[in-house]
C-alpha positions, -999 to 999 in steps of 0.1 A, spaced: 164 -6 -440 164 27 -420 199 37 -434 188 29 -470 157 51 -467 177 79 -452 203 77 -479 176 78 -506 159 108 -489 192 127 -487 199 122 -524 164 132 -534 165 167 -519 188 196 -515 199 204 -479 194 241 -470 221 254 -447 219 286 -427 184 295 -438 172 328 -423 148 325 -394 118 346 -389 128 373 -364 151 364 -335 130 334 -323 150 302 -316 135 273 -335 134 238 -320 124 206 -337 107 179 -316 109 144 -329 90 118 -309 65 90 -320 43 98 -290 21 128 -298 11 135 -262 48 139 -254 54 161 -284 24 183 -274 36 185 -238 71 196 -249 57 220 -275 34 237 -251 61 243 -225 89 254 -249 64 277 -267 55 292 -233 92 297 -227 95 318 -259 108 293 -284 94 284 -319 86 247 -321 78 222 -348 69 186 -340 68 153 -360 63 117 -350 82 100 -379 119 97 -386 117 104 -423 93 134 -417 120 148 -394 147 145 -421 124 162 -446 119 191 -422 156 194 -414 163 196 -451 137 224 -457 140 245 -426 166 259 -402 166 247 -366 187 258 -337 181 226 -316 166 192 -321 150 171 -294 152 135 -307 137 102 -297 156 70 -306 127 46 -313 110 61 -343 90 47 -373 108 52 -407 143 59 -395 155 56 -359 171 84 -339 207 70 -342 205 71 -380 190 106 -379 218 117 -356 245 105 -381 227 126 -407 224 157 -385 261 156 -372 276 173 -403 250 201 -401 263 212 -367 228 213 -351 229 205 -314 208 175 -304 193 163 -271 182 127 -271 148 122 -253 141 85 -250 129 56 -228 162 37 -235 179 42 -201 208 17 -201 243 31 -199 253 16 -233 224 36 -249 235 68 -233 271 62 -243 261 55 -279 240 86 -282 267 109 -267 294 93 -289 273 100 -320 275 137 -311 244 144 -289 249 173 -265 227 157 -238 206 126 -231 173 128 -211 155 96 -201 117 94 -200 97 101 -179 113 136 -173 103 168 -155 94 196 -179 113 221 -158 144 200 -162 139 197 -199 136 235 -203 168 239 -182 187 214 -203 176 232 -235 188 265 -221 222 250 -212 227 235 -247 216 267 -264 240 288 -243 268 264 -252 262 272 -288 257 309 -282 220 306 -291 201 324 -265 168 342 -264 176 379 -264 141 389 -252 116 372 -230 81 385 -227 51 381 -204 23 405 -210 37 440 -208 69 428 -192 100 425 -214 134 411 -203 165 418 -224 186 389 -213 218 402 -228 217 436 -212 199 423 -181 173 450 -184 136 447 -175 108 470 -186 71 470 -177 48 488 -201 80 504 -216 92 517 -182 125 504 -167 122 482 -136 150 479 -111 154 444 -97 179 427 -74 199 398 -88 176 373 -70 145 390 -82 158 390 -118 167 353 -115 131 345 -103 116 367 -130 135 348 -158 125 314 -144 88 324 -142 87 338 -177 105 308 -192 80 285 -175 47 305 -179 16 286 -166 38 258 -151 38 252 -114 74 255 -101 84 238 -69 99 260 -41 129 237 -40 135 242 -77 133 280 -75 156 282 -46 181 258 -61 182 276 -94 183 312 -80 201 308 -47 222 277 -57 214 261 -24 191 236 -8 157 250 2 150 254 39 113 248 46 109 273 74 127 301 55 107 331 43 134 343 19 117 330 -12 83 342 -2 95 377 4 113 379 -29 82 366 -47 61 393 -29 84 420 -40 84 407 -76 46 406 -77 45 443 -67 72 455 -91 57 436 -121 21 443 -112 15 405 -110 -6 405 -78 -32 383 -96 -8 365 -120 20 351 -98 0 327 -77 9 304 -49 3 267 -56 -6 248 -24 21 225 -12 41 231 -44 54 266 -50 44 293 -75 30 296 -110 30 326 -134 -4 327 -151 -3 346 -183 
């Protein structure tokens, strides 16, 4: 029944390919029948600088894909109207990267999703930081990256690796720059010390090391974030913007 509906839907409308986006913002479509999950993903990806649309129905998702241009689709499998596997077969010729986000955790489900052409497969429940990281990896794979990241008066040009604050250049070390990008991409989200250290230093966090703390202190001073980059007790740090 799902395939029949999808076929009818495709015949009834004209697919728009390569539609122009508004500005340089990367657009992501979130398709999940659980609204709280859609809202959680939307809030965090929007905070990371992406433009998001969210729907809870398979046919609604197909309608949006036909009308609008998306750089990435986050797709649940168990959906009303048309399931994620059928939608994936429709999306594949459009060359839009897809990450499956689903409660179906068995190996056969992962294999089926990847063989249908999905770039990644994330099982619920998931960590929001991990989701944002996977989104970034897939977008880089398709050469679709955010050229600019913003947080207040701080602007990061990710291609040129240049940072300005209120229009003035700011000189950062490589580690400070890595931390800055992570904090801006996860605004208002508490990041574990272990996660920050692993992402920036590429190593396991050592509890009694003050390396991370010193780099955060220097970043606060350079960015003027003494009241924004806050410590979260027994967790790590959060950039409040």
